[in-house]
ZANURO-554510 format. One record per atom (N, C-alpha, C, CB): y, x, z. Coordinates in steps of 0.1 Angstrom, whole numbers, always signed. Glycine has a CB too. Example, Ala and Ser with C-alpha at 12.3 -4.5 7.8 and 13.67 -1.06 7.14 Angstrom:
REM ZANURO-554510
((-57 +132 +78))
((-45 +123 +78))
((-33 +132 +78))
((-45 +113 +90))
((-22 +128 +71))
((-11 +137 +71))
((+0 +129 +79))
((-6 +141 +57))
***
This chain:
REM ZANURO-554510
((-10 +9 -1))
((-3 +6 +1))
((+12 +7 -1))
((-7 +5 +7))
((+12 +19 +6))
((+20 +33 +11))
((+26 +36 -2))
((+8 +48 +18))
((+13 +34 -12))
((+14 +38 -28))
((+25 +33 -38))
((+2 +34 -34))
((+15 +22 -33))
((+23 +13 -46))
((+37 +9 -40))
((+13 -4 -52))
((+43 +9 -27))
((+56 +13 -25))
((+65 +24 -35))
((+55 +18 -12))
((+63 +31 -31))
((+64 +41 -40))
((+71 +40 -52))
((+53 +44 -42))
((+54 +37 -56))
((+54 +35 -68))
((+65 +29 -74))
((+44 +30 -69))
((+70 +17 -62))
((+78 +5 -73))
((+92 +8 -73))
((+76 -12 -69))
((+92 +19 -56))
((+107 +23 -59))
((+110 +30 -67))
((+112 +28 -52))
((+99 +37 -73))
((+103 +47 -83))
((+104 +41 -99))
((+92 +59 -81))
((+97 +33 -97))
((+99 +28 -112))
((+113 +13 -111))
((+78 +20 -119))
((+117 +7 -98))
((+129 +6 -95))
((+137 +12 -100))
((+131 +8 -85))
((+138 +27 -97))
((+151 +37 -97))
((+158 +37 -112))
((+147 +53 -94))
((+151 +44 -117))
((+146 +45 -132))
((+155 +42 -140))
((+134 +37 -136))
((+153 +25 -130))
((+160 +10 -142))
((+169 +11 -138))
((+157 -5 -143))
((+173 +11 -128))
((+189 +5 -124))
((+198 +16 -121))
((+189 -6 -110))
((+193 +25 -125))
((+201 +43 -121))
((+198 +50 -140))
((+187 +57 -102))
((+205 +58 -143))
((+199 +66 -156))
((+187 +75 -152))
((+211 +75 -163))
((+183 +77 -159))
((+167 +82 -151))
((+170 +97 -151))
((+148 +78 -161))
((+163 +103 -144))
((+166 +122 -137))
((+154 +128 -143))
((+166 +126 -114))
((+161 +137 -149))
((+146 +145 -159))
((+146 +159 -150))
((+149 +150 -181))
((+139 +162 -143))
((+143 +170 -134))
((+132 +186 -139))
((+142 +162 -117))
((+121 +176 -147))
((+115 +186 -152))
((+110 +199 -147))
((+121 +188 -160))
((+95 +193 -137))
((+85 +204 -129))
((+85 +211 -135))
((+72 +203 -127))
((+81 +214 -141))
((+72 +222 -150))
((+75 +241 -139))
((+80 +220 -172))
((+69 +246 -128))
((+67 +261 -124))
((+68 +274 -134))
((+53 +261 -119))
((+78 +280 -132))
((+78 +291 -135))
((+68 +304 -134))
((+87 +292 -130))
((+59 +312 -144))
((+52 +324 -138))
((+40 +318 -143))
((+53 +327 -121))
((+23 +318 -138))
((+15 +314 -148))
((+16 +316 -158))
((+13 +305 -149))
((+13 +328 -164))
((+18 +331 -178))
((+15 +350 -185))
((+37 +327 -175))
((+10 +351 -171))
((+2 +365 -175))
((-9 +367 -188))
((-9 +368 -162))
((-19 +355 -190))
((-22 +355 -203))
((-19 +343 -215))
((-33 +358 -201))
((-24 +344 -227))
((-19 +333 -229))
((-33 +329 -240))
((-1 +334 -235))
((-32 +322 -246))
((-44 +315 -253))
((-39 +313 -268))
((-48 +299 -246))
((-42 +329 -287))
((-37 +333 -293))
((-32 +317 -296))
((-43 +344 -300))
((-23 +320 -308))
((-16 +304 -317))
((-31 +307 -327))
((+6 +305 -329))
((-31 +291 -323))
((-47 +287 -326))
((-43 +270 -327))
((-62 +293 -311))
((-55 +267 -333))
((-59 +249 -336))
((-73 +250 -328))
((-63 +244 -356))
((-75 +244 -321))
((-83 +236 -314))
((-97 +254 -306))
((-91 +220 -327))
((-84 +264 -298))
((-94 +271 -294))
((-94 +271 -278))
((-93 +283 -301))
((-100 +281 -274))
((-99 +275 -259))
((-105 +293 -257))
((-110 +256 -252))
((-104 +296 -240))
((-104 +306 -237))
((-118 +313 -231))
((-94 +306 -231))
((-128 +320 -234))
((-134 +326 -225))
((-135 +324 -207))
((-129 +337 -229))
((-146 +324 -201))
((-152 +320 -183))
((-128 +331 -180))
((-180 +339 -173))
((-122 +322 -176))
((-111 +331 -162))
((-111 +327 -145))
((-95 +328 -165))
((-112 +335 -137))
((-111 +335 -130))
((-101 +322 -123))
((-112 +344 -130))
((-102 +314 -111))
((-96 +308 -105))
((-90 +315 -95))
((-101 +299 -102))
((-90 +329 -89))
((-87 +332 -80))
((-91 +326 -64))
((-77 +330 -83))
((-101 +313 -61))
((-107 +307 -58))
((-112 +299 -55))
((-106 +308 -56))
((-128 +293 -49))
((-133 +285 -53))
((-130 +269 -54))
((-141 +287 -47))
((-133 +260 -63))
((-132 +247 -63))
((-139 +238 -66))
((-125 +246 -67))
((-144 +226 -50))
((-154 +225 -54))
((-151 +208 -64))
((-164 +227 -42))
((-155 +206 -73))
((-150 +198 -85))
((-166 +187 -85))
((-147 +211 -102))
((-165 +174 -75))
((-178 +165 -77))
((-193 +174 -74))
((-178 +159 -94))
((-192 +177 -65))
((-199 +187 -58))
((-206 +202 -61))
((-207 +180 -56))
((-200 +202 -74))
((-203 +217 -79))
((-195 +223 -75))
((-204 +222 -93))
((-191 +234 -75))
((-182 +246 -67))
((-177 +257 -79))
((-193 +256 -55))
((-170 +258 -84))
((-166 +266 -94))
((-156 +278 -90))
((-162 +257 -103))
((-156 +289 -96))
((-147 +299 -95))
((-144 +306 -106))
((-150 +307 -87))
((-149 +299 -121))
((-140 +300 -131))
((-134 +290 -140))
((-144 +307 -137))
((-128 +288 -148))
((-122 +279 -155))
((-116 +282 -170))
((-114 +275 -147))
((-120 +274 -178))
((-117 +274 -194))
((-106 +270 -204))
((-126 +269 -198))
((-97 +274 -207))
((-85 +269 -208))
((-85 +269 -225))
((-72 +280 -201))
((-85 +255 -225))
((-86 +252 -243))
((-71 +245 -248))
((-101 +240 -248))
((-68 +247 -254))
((-53 +244 -263))
((-51 +235 -260))
((-53 +244 -278))
((-60 +224 -265))
((-64 +207 -266))
((-59 +200 -254))
((-82 +203 -267))
((-45 +206 -243))
((-47 +201 -233))
((-54 +201 -224))
((-48 +196 -235))
((-63 +213 -217))
((-73 +206 -209))
((-73 +222 -206))
((-87 +195 -215))
((-83 +220 -192))
((-99 +234 -187))
((-106 +221 -184))
((-98 +249 -167))
((-113 +233 -189))
((-127 +228 -180))
((-139 +240 -173))
((-136 +219 -191))
((-149 +233 -168))
((-161 +246 -164))
((-169 +246 -172))
((-169 +246 -151))
((-180 +254 -165))
((-196 +257 -174))
((-194 +262 -187))
((-204 +243 -179))
((-182 +260 -195))
((-180 +266 -208))
((-172 +259 -216))
((-192 +268 -214))
((-160 +271 -224))
((-153 +261 -233))
((-154 +255 -242))
((-147 +262 -236))
((-149 +235 -247))
((-144 +232 -257))
((-130 +227 -267))
((-150 +230 -256))
((-130 +230 -281))
((-119 +228 -287))
((-126 +211 -295))
((-115 +245 -299))
((-126 +205 -286))
((-123 +187 -290))
((-109 +184 -288))
((-132 +175 -278))
((-109 +180 -299))
((-93 +171 -298))
((-88 +162 -303))
((-83 +175 -300))
((-101 +151 -307))
((-95 +142 -304))
((-105 +130 -292))
((-91 +138 -318))
((-98 +121 -283))
((-105 +118 -269))
((-106 +105 -278))
((-96 +118 -252))
((-117 +103 -272))
((-120 +88 -264))
((-117 +85 -256))
((-127 +85 -261))
((-114 +92 -244))
((-110 +83 -231))
((-120 +93 -220))
((-117 +64 -232))
((-117 +93 -210))
((-122 +95 -198))
((-123 +90 -195))
((-120 +100 -191))
((-140 +88 -193))
((-144 +74 -190))
((-155 +77 -189))
((-141 +62 -199))
((-171 +69 -189))
((-181 +67 -190))
((-191 +75 -202))
((-181 +55 -188))
((-184 +77 -214))
((-188 +79 -221))
((-184 +94 -228))
((-186 +68 -226))
((-173 +95 -219))
((-170 +112 -222))
((-182 +123 -220))
((-158 +118 -212))
((-186 +131 -232))
((-196 +140 -229))
((-201 +150 -232))
((-202 +138 -228))
((-190 +156 -226))
((-174 +170 -227))
((-185 +175 -212))
((-147 +163 -223))
((-177 +189 -211))
((-183 +199 -202))
((-165 +192 -193))
((-187 +221 -209))
((-175 +197 -174))
((-166 +184 -169))
((-150 +194 -174))
((-169 +179 -147))
((-139 +179 -169))
((-129 +187 -176))
((-117 +178 -169))
((-130 +186 -194))
((-107 +187 -170))
((-92 +184 -159))
((-84 +188 -169))
((-88 +193 -143))
((-79 +167 -172))
((-70 +172 -184))
((-53 +169 -181))
((-76 +162 -199))
((-47 +175 -180))
((-35 +167 -181))
((-25 +162 -193))
((-26 +174 -173))
((-32 +168 -208))
((-26 +164 -219))
((-38 +160 -230))
((-16 +176 -223))
((-46 +155 -230))
((-55 +152 -239))
((-62 +157 -254))
((-51 +143 -239))
((-51 +159 -262))
((-47 +154 -276))
((-47 +170 -282))
((-30 +143 -276))
((-49 +171 -299))
((-49 +180 -309))
((-35 +188 -309))
((-54 +172 -322))
((-33 +197 -297))
((-24 +208 -296))
((-30 +218 -305))
((-23 +214 -280))
((-15 +222 -319))
((-14 +234 -322))
((-2 +235 -325))
((-22 +237 -330))
((-2 +253 -323))
((+7 +260 -319))
((+6 +268 -328))
((+8 +264 -306))
((-1 +268 -343))
((+0 +278 -354))
((+12 +273 -361))
((-13 +278 -364))
((+27 +263 -355))
((+32 +266 -360))
((+48 +267 -351))
((+27 +260 -369))
((+46 +261 -337))
((+56 +261 -329))
((+46 +263 -316))
((+67 +249 -329))
((+52 +270 -306))
((+47 +264 -288))
((+36 +278 -290))
((+36 +240 -284))
((+30 +280 -270))
((+28 +295 -269))
((+17 +280 -256))
((+45 +312 -265))
((+8 +287 -258))
((-3 +284 -244))
((-9 +292 -232))
((-15 +280 -248))
((-2 +294 -221))
((+0 +307 -212))
((-11 +300 -197))
((+21 +311 -207))
((-13 +307 -194))
((-22 +303 -175))
((-19 +321 -175))
((-50 +295 -174))
((-28 +318 -162))
((-27 +328 -149))
((-19 +323 -130))
((-14 +340 -158))
((-25 +336 -126))
((-30 +328 -107))
((-15 +337 -105))
((-51 +334 -92))
((-10 +332 -96))
((+1 +329 -87))
((+3 +319 -71))
((+9 +324 -97))
((+14 +317 -70))
((+12 +306 -59))
((+21 +293 -59))
((+14 +312 -44))
((+16 +285 -54))
((+28 +266 -58))
((+18 +261 -43))
((+22 +250 -82))
((+38 +257 -40))
((+32 +248 -30))
((+26 +255 -13))
((+20 +241 -38))
((+34 +267 -18))
((+27 +279 -4))
((+19 +278 -6))
((+28 +278 +10))
((+7 +276 -14))
((-8 +285 -14))
((-11 +288 -25))
((-21 +279 -10))
((-23 +295 -26))
((-26 +301 -39))
((-33 +295 -50))
((-34 +310 -36))
((-29 +301 -60))
((-32 +287 -74))
((-32 +294 -90))
((-14 +273 -75))
((-42 +287 -96))
((-40 +288 -111))
((-34 +282 -117))
((-48 +288 -116))
((-30 +282 -129))
((-17 +274 -137))
((-23 +274 -151))
((+0 +282 -136))
((-14 +264 -159))
((-14 +264 -174))
((-6 +262 -179))
((-21 +258 -179))
((+7 +264 -189))
((+15 +265 -195))
((+12 +258 -205))
((+19 +276 -195))
((+15 +247 -216))
((+13 +245 -230))
((+32 +240 -234))
((-2 +230 -232))
((+38 +251 -238))
((+51 +252 -237))
((+54 +248 -251))
((+56 +265 -231))
((+65 +236 -252))
((+71 +230 -270))
((+55 +233 -277))
((+88 +244 -280))
((+49 +230 -271))
((+35 +226 -284))
((+35 +224 -294))
((+28 +217 -286))
((+30 +226 -310))
((+35 +215 -318))
((+13 +207 -316))
((+44 +222 -338))
((+14 +203 -328))
((+6 +189 -338))
((-1 +189 -344))
((+10 +182 -346))
((-19 +190 -347))
((-21 +192 -358))
((-22 +184 -373))
((-28 +196 -355))
((-18 +194 -380))
((-14 +204 -381))
((-2 +212 -383))
((-18 +205 -385))
((+0 +225 -379))
((+13 +230 -378))
((+20 +222 -379))
((+16 +238 -384))
((+23 +212 -374))
((+38 +199 -372))
((+44 +209 -361))
((+34 +177 -365))
((+58 +209 -360))
((+72 +216 -359))
((+78 +205 -354))
((+80 +222 -372))
((+75 +192 -360))
((+92 +183 -354))
((+93 +183 -340))
((+94 +166 -357))
((+81 +177 -336))
((+81 +169 -328))
((+72 +184 -321))
((+77 +152 -331))
((+80 +181 -305))
((+75 +187 -290))
((+68 +186 -275))
((+82 +187 -286))
((+57 +190 -270))
((+52 +187 -257))
((+57 +198 -250))
((+37 +185 -257))
((+61 +192 -240))
((+56 +208 -226))
((+48 +200 -215))
((+75 +217 -215))
((+39 +207 -211))
((+35 +203 -199))
((+26 +208 -196))
((+33 +191 -197))
((+22 +210 -179))
((+12 +214 -170))
((+1 +215 -162))
((+15 +214 -166))
((-8 +221 -161))
((-16 +216 -151))
((-19 +231 -138))
((-31 +209 -160))
((-14 +228 -125))
((-18 +235 -122))
((-26 +234 -106))
((-9 +242 -124))
((-42 +241 -104))
((-54 +238 -96))
((-48 +248 -82))
((-71 +245 -106))
((-40 +242 -73))
((-41 +247 -60))
((-55 +247 -47))
((-31 +241 -57))
((-60 +259 -41))
((-67 +261 -33))
((-59 +256 -19))
((-71 +275 -35))
((-67 +248 -14))
((-68 +242 +4))
((-73 +248 +4))
((-71 +230 +12))
((-85 +257 +8))
((-93 +260 +16))
((-86 +260 +34))
((-98 +273 +10))
((-79 +258 +29))
((-70 +252 +49))
((-75 +241 +49))
((-48 +249 +51))
((-84 +231 +48))
((-83 +223 +49))
((-101 +216 +44))
((-70 +221 +43))
((-108 +225 +45))
((-119 +220 +36))
((-125 +235 +25))
((-110 +206 +26))
((-139 +239 +29))
((-140 +249 +17))
((-142 +241 +4))
((-153 +260 +19))
((-136 +244 -5))
((-137 +240 -20))
((-125 +237 -21))
((-146 +228 -26))
((-113 +227 -7))
((-112 +219 -17))
((-100 +225 -18))
((-115 +205 -16))
((-92 +214 -30))
((-89 +218 -37))
((-73 +210 -46))
((-102 +220 -40))
((-61 +208 -46))
((-53 +197 -54))
((-50 +204 -63))
((-41 +188 -49))
((-43 +191 -76))
((-44 +189 -91))
((-28 +189 -94))
((-53 +175 -97))
((-20 +193 -100))
((-8 +190 -96))
((-6 +188 -119))
((+3 +205 -81))
((-3 +179 -121))
((+2 +176 -131))
((+15 +174 -134))
((-3 +169 -133))
((+23 +184 -146))
((+34 +187 -148))
((+41 +182 -154))
((+35 +195 -151))
((+52 +175 -160))
((+55 +172 -174))
((+70 +172 -178))
((+51 +159 -176))
((+74 +182 -192))
((+87 +182 -195))
((+88 +168 -201))
((+91 +194 -203))
((+96 +172 -218))
((+93 +162 -222))
((+82 +164 -234))
((+104 +155 -225))
((+81 +148 -238))
((+70 +145 -239))
((+75 +140 -257))
((+63 +135 -227))
((+70 +138 -268))
((+71 +137 -283))
((+66 +138 -295))
((+76 +142 -286))
((+51 +135 -291))
((+41 +134 -297))
((+27 +129 -289))
((+42 +146 -303))
((+17 +123 -295))
((+10 +121 -287))
((-5 +120 -294))
((+15 +109 -280))
((-4 +126 -308))
((-15 +123 -320))
((-12 +138 -325))
((-13 +108 -332))
((-23 +141 -333))
((-23 +148 -345))
((-33 +140 -362))
((-30 +162 -339))
((-31 +152 -369))
((-28 +142 -378))
((-44 +139 -383))
((-16 +148 -391))
((-52 +149 -377))
((-67 +149 -375))
((-72 +134 -366))
((-71 +164 -364))
((-63 +129 -354))
((-67 +115 -349))
((-65 +108 -357))
((-61 +108 -339))
((-59 +103 -366))
((-52 +94 -373))
((-42 +87 -367))
((-58 +85 -378))
((-37 +105 -365))
((-16 +100 -361))
((-5 +102 -374))
((-6 +114 -346))
((+7 +93 -374))
((+7 +98 -384))
((+26 +105 -378))
((+4 +87 -399))
((+29 +115 -381))
((+44 +120 -372))
((+42 +120 -358))
((+58 +108 -374))
((+30 +122 -359))
((+21 +128 -344))
((+25 +113 -331))
((+30 +150 -334))
((+27 +103 -338))
((+26 +89 -335))
((+15 +85 -336))
((+32 +82 -342))
((+10 +73 -332))
((+1 +66 -337))
((-13 +71 -332))
((+3 +65 -351))
((-20 +61 -336))
((-41 +65 -338))
((-47 +73 -328))
((-47 +77 -352))
((-56 +80 -325))
((-61 +78 -306))
((-54 +87 -303))
((-79 +80 -299))
((-44 +82 -298))
((-36 +88 -289))
((-39 +97 -273))
((-28 +78 -288))
((-29 +101 -275))
((-36 +113 -257))
((-47 +107 -242))
((-18 +118 -246))
((-50 +110 -236))
((-62 +108 -225))
((-56 +118 -216))
((-79 +111 -230))
((-50 +114 -199))
((-54 +116 -192))
((-54 +115 -174))
((-54 +122 -198))
((-60 +130 -173))
((-73 +118 -162))
((-81 +135 -159))
((-88 +100 -175))
((-94 +130 -160))
((-106 +141 -153))
((-123 +133 -156))
((-103 +144 -131))
((-132 +139 -155))
((-147 +131 -161))
((-153 +149 -159))
((-147 +121 -183))
((-164 +142 -151))
((-174 +154 -152))
((-181 +151 -163))
((-183 +156 -139))
((-186 +140 -178))
((-195 +141 -182))
((-204 +139 -181))
((-196 +146 -183))
((-214 +134 -165))
((-219 +131 -161))
((-227 +112 -166))
((-213 +138 -153))
((-214 +105 -167))
((-215 +95 -170))
((-214 +84 -153))
((-227 +95 -179))
((-212 +90 -141))
((-221 +88 -128))
((-209 +79 -125))
((-226 +102 -116))
((-209 +69 -118))
((-197 +64 -114))
((-190 +70 -100))
((-199 +50 -113))
((-181 +67 -110))
((-168 +77 -91))
((-162 +90 -97))
((-183 +88 -73))
((-171 +97 -109))
((-168 +108 -116))
((-159 +108 -126))
((-178 +111 -120))
((-153 +98 -132))
((-143 +100 -136))
((-129 +91 -141))
((-147 +105 -143))
((-119 +95 -149))
((-112 +85 -142))
((-95 +91 -154))
((-112 +88 -118))
((-91 +81 -161))
((-80 +85 -167))
((-67 +74 -158))
((-83 +83 -185))
((-49 +83 -164))
((-42 +71 -160))
((-38 +62 -169))
((-32 +75 -153))
((-33 +48 -165))
((-26 +39 -173))
((-23 +41 -186))
((-16 +37 -167))
((-22 +38 -198))
((-15 +36 -207))
((-27 +49 -214))
((+2 +38 -203))
((-30 +55 -215))
((-40 +70 -218))
((-49 +58 -229))
((-53 +79 -198))
((-49 +66 -245))
((-47 +60 -258))
((-47 +50 -264))
((-52 +62 -262))
((-32 +46 -256))
((-29 +37 -260))
((-13 +40 -265))
((-32 +27 -251))
((-13 +38 -280))
((+1 +46 -289))
((+13 +44 -283))
((+3 +41 -306))
((+22 +52 -279))
((+28 +48 -272))
((+40 +48 -263))
((+24 +48 -269))
((+26 +52 -254))
((+25 +47 -241))
((+33 +56 -229))
((+10 +47 -238))
((+29 +76 -238))
((+31 +84 -225))
((+44 +95 -232))
((+14 +93 -219))
((+50 +89 -242))
((+62 +97 -251))
((+75 +94 -241))
((+64 +89 -269))
((+85 +101 -241))
((+94 +98 -237))
((+99 +80 -238))
((+101 +107 -242))
((+102 +75 -226))
((+108 +65 -229))
((+102 +56 -235))
((+118 +67 -233))
((+82 +56 -234))
((+71 +46 -236))
((+71 +43 -221))
((+56 +51 -244))
((+64 +32 -217))
((+57 +21 -209))
((+53 +32 -200))
((+44 +10 -216))
((+47 +41 -202))
((+41 +51 -192))
((+49 +64 -194))
((+27 +54 -195))
((+59 +67 -195))
((+68 +79 -194))
((+61 +87 -187))
((+81 +76 -190))
((+53 +96 -195))
((+51 +111 -179))
((+61 +120 -176))
((+40 +124 -182))
((+71 +119 -185))
((+83 +129 -177))
((+89 +124 -173))
((+91 +139 -182))
((+91 +111 -163))
((+101 +107 -158))
((+89 +97 -143))
((+112 +97 -171))
((+71 +99 -149))
((+67 +86 -138))
((+57 +102 -125))
((+50 +68 -150))
((+54 +93 -121))
((+52 +99 -108))
((+46 +92 -94))
((+65 +102 -105))
((+35 +99 -89))
((+27 +93 -78))
((+30 +100 -63))
((+11 +96 -81))
((+41 +105 -59))
((+49 +120 -54))
((+57 +117 -49))
((+52 +130 -61))
((+61 +113 -56))
((+81 +109 -57))
((+90 +118 -64))
((+90 +109 -42))
((+85 +129 -70))
((+88 +139 -82))
((+91 +133 -97))
((+74 +148 -83))
((+93 +131 -97))
((+97 +127 -114))
((+91 +136 -123))
((+113 +128 -117))
((+81 +130 -131))
((+73 +139 -140))
((+65 +149 -132))
((+82 +147 -150))
((+58 +144 -123))
((+47 +153 -116))
((+33 +144 -104))
((+59 +164 -106))
((+25 +145 -113))
((+15 +137 -104))
((+7 +147 -99))
((+6 +127 -111))
((+1 +138 -84))
((-5 +149 -78))
((-14 +143 -72))
((+3 +157 -70))
((-32 +150 -75))
((-47 +147 -70))
((-54 +158 -57))
((-57 +148 -85))
((-54 +152 -46))
((-60 +158 -34))
((-75 +158 -39))
((-56 +149 -18))
((-88 +170 -36))
((-97 +166 -46))
((-101 +174 -29))
((-100 +170 -66))
((-104 +169 -24))
((-112 +170 -9))
((-133 +163 -5))
((-98 +160 +3))
((-139 +171 -5))
((-152 +171 -5))
((-156 +174 -20))
((-158 +158 +2))
((-150 +175 -28))
((-154 +173 -43))
((-151 +158 -49))
((-170 +176 -46))
((-143 +155 -43))
((-139 +139 -45))
((-118 +138 -52))
((-141 +130 -22))
((-117 +134 -58))
((-103 +132 -63))
((-102 +121 -58))
((-100 +132 -79))
((-90 +120 -46))
((-77 +110 -46))
((-66 +110 -48))
((-75 +105 -37))
((-61 +107 -44))
((-64 +94 -51))
((-63 +88 -68))
((-55 +86 -43))
((-73 +82 -71))
((-78 +84 -88))
((-62 +83 -94))
((-92 +68 -96))
((-67 +83 -107))
((-56 +85 -115))
((-52 +72 -119))
((-58 +95 -126))
((-57 +55 -120))
((-56 +50 -118))
((-44 +42 -109))
((-63 +52 -120))
((-42 +45 -101))
((-34 +40 -90))
((-27 +49 -92))
((-39 +38 -76))
((-22 +56 -100))
((-6 +67 -100))
((+8 +62 -104))
((-8 +79 -109))
((+5 +49 -113))
((+16 +44 -119))
((+15 +26 -121))
((+18 +53 -133))
((+30 +20 -117))
((+27 +9 -117))
((+24 +2 -128))
((+35 +4 -113))
((+14 -11 -124))
((+9 -15 -130))
((+13 -21 -143))
((+4 -18 -123))
((+9 -32 -154))
((+15 -29 -167))
((+29 -42 -162))
((+2 -32 -185))
((+15 -51 -150))
((+29 -62 -147))
((+36 -58 -145))
((+31 -70 -138))
((+39 -49 -136))
((+46 -45 -123))
((+60 -43 -137))
((+38 -29 -111))
((+58 -35 -150))
((+64 -24 -151))
((+66 -40 -164))
((+58 -7 -151))
((+60 -48 -168))
((+70 -61 -180))
((+80 -67 -172))
((+60 -75 -187))
((+75 -71 -160))
((+90 -76 -149))
((+97 -68 -146))
((+88 -80 -137))
((+97 -53 -144))
((+107 -40 -143))
((+119 -48 -154))
((+97 -22 -150))
((+112 -49 -169))
((+120 -44 -174))
((+123 -59 -180))
((+118 -32 -180))
((+118 -68 -179))
((+127 -83 -183))
((+137 -84 -169))
((+113 -101 -184))
((+132 -75 -167))
((+145 -81 -146))
((+160 -66 -155))
((+129 -68 -112))
((+158 -60 -158))
((+165 -54 -156))
((+168 -39 -168))
((+161 -53 -144))
((+154 -42 -175))
((+155 -26 -185))
((+144 -14 -185))
((+167 -17 -179))
((-134 +355 -239))
((-142 +349 -256))
((-132 +333 -263))
((-164 +341 -250))
((-129 +340 -276))
((-122 +336 -285))
((-132 +325 -292))
((-118 +347 -294))
((-129 +307 -286))
((-138 +299 -296))
((-129 +293 -304))
((-148 +289 -290))
((-133 +288 -310))
((-131 +276 -323))
((-135 +265 -332))
((-129 +279 -328))
((-133 +253 -332))
((-139 +245 -337))
((-130 +245 -350))
((-141 +233 -329))
((-134 +240 -364))
((-132 +239 -375))
((-128 +222 -372))
((-145 +243 -386))
((-120 +214 -383))
((-118 +206 -382))
((-125 +198 -400))
((-105 +209 -375))
((-137 +190 -401))
((-146 +186 -408))
((-147 +171 -403))
((-158 +195 -406))
((-134 +163 -412))
((-135 +152 -404))
((-133 +144 -399))
((-137 +152 -400))
((-144 +139 -387))
((-138 +135 -369))
((-145 +151 -361))
((-150 +114 -361))
((-152 +152 -374))
((-161 +165 -360))
((-157 +173 -344))
((-162 +180 -367))
((-163 +170 -339))
((-152 +180 -329))
((-145 +168 -320))
((-137 +190 -341))
((-144 +157 -321))
((-139 +144 -318))
((-150 +142 -302))
((-142 +132 -334))
((-145 +139 -292))
((-147 +131 -285))
((-145 +127 -271))
((-154 +132 -287))
***
């Protein structure tokens, strides 16, 4: 209930006053980078701590150019079919699962550092374009995994931070000019399909939802009071709160609006690589 009141107040204030674009993207986490590419991913990269994600403890992750990190191995899937029971890839934490293409513009950097006073591993997709090599619209977003072993072995926090989000879809996912088609998904999944091991933000796969000015615009949405930031605590391997509780329900939005206003590479061949 407290979270719902906070979200309602945040949404109401954004309607009654000019939107505040604080841009919570953190500096640093840039000691390494994913090479300029399309659908590529890194080899195993050390987190610098242990993370218990739904009962399996990981010390390494794999950074995908396509807006997510995975465990066990890397992957280059570029068209999201949802972070749901049907997702069958590697365990994934996805701040913006879509078809990023840095061959035209943008960088994907990563590294260790500190965040919120704790050891952390972060990835920043900075002003990245979309497939194929488009530069007319760019997105900036970030995921930071924070060691919270002070609260228990393997515990960690997930932060999704967003700057401007101008595109949502690549050409190979049915998009046109970066919009429409099978649009971006935000959330997490283990790939097992087991109940409670996956979830996604409302607006996932819905064209127009996450871009700047959209009904679920990521650069102003929040679940912790910081515009453009979503925080999810992982305790004893379980993610709380689930992403589906982190933004106002569509009915609430409608009411507000009505009332006041080693590098691996995947090659694209048809829809191959889409998951």
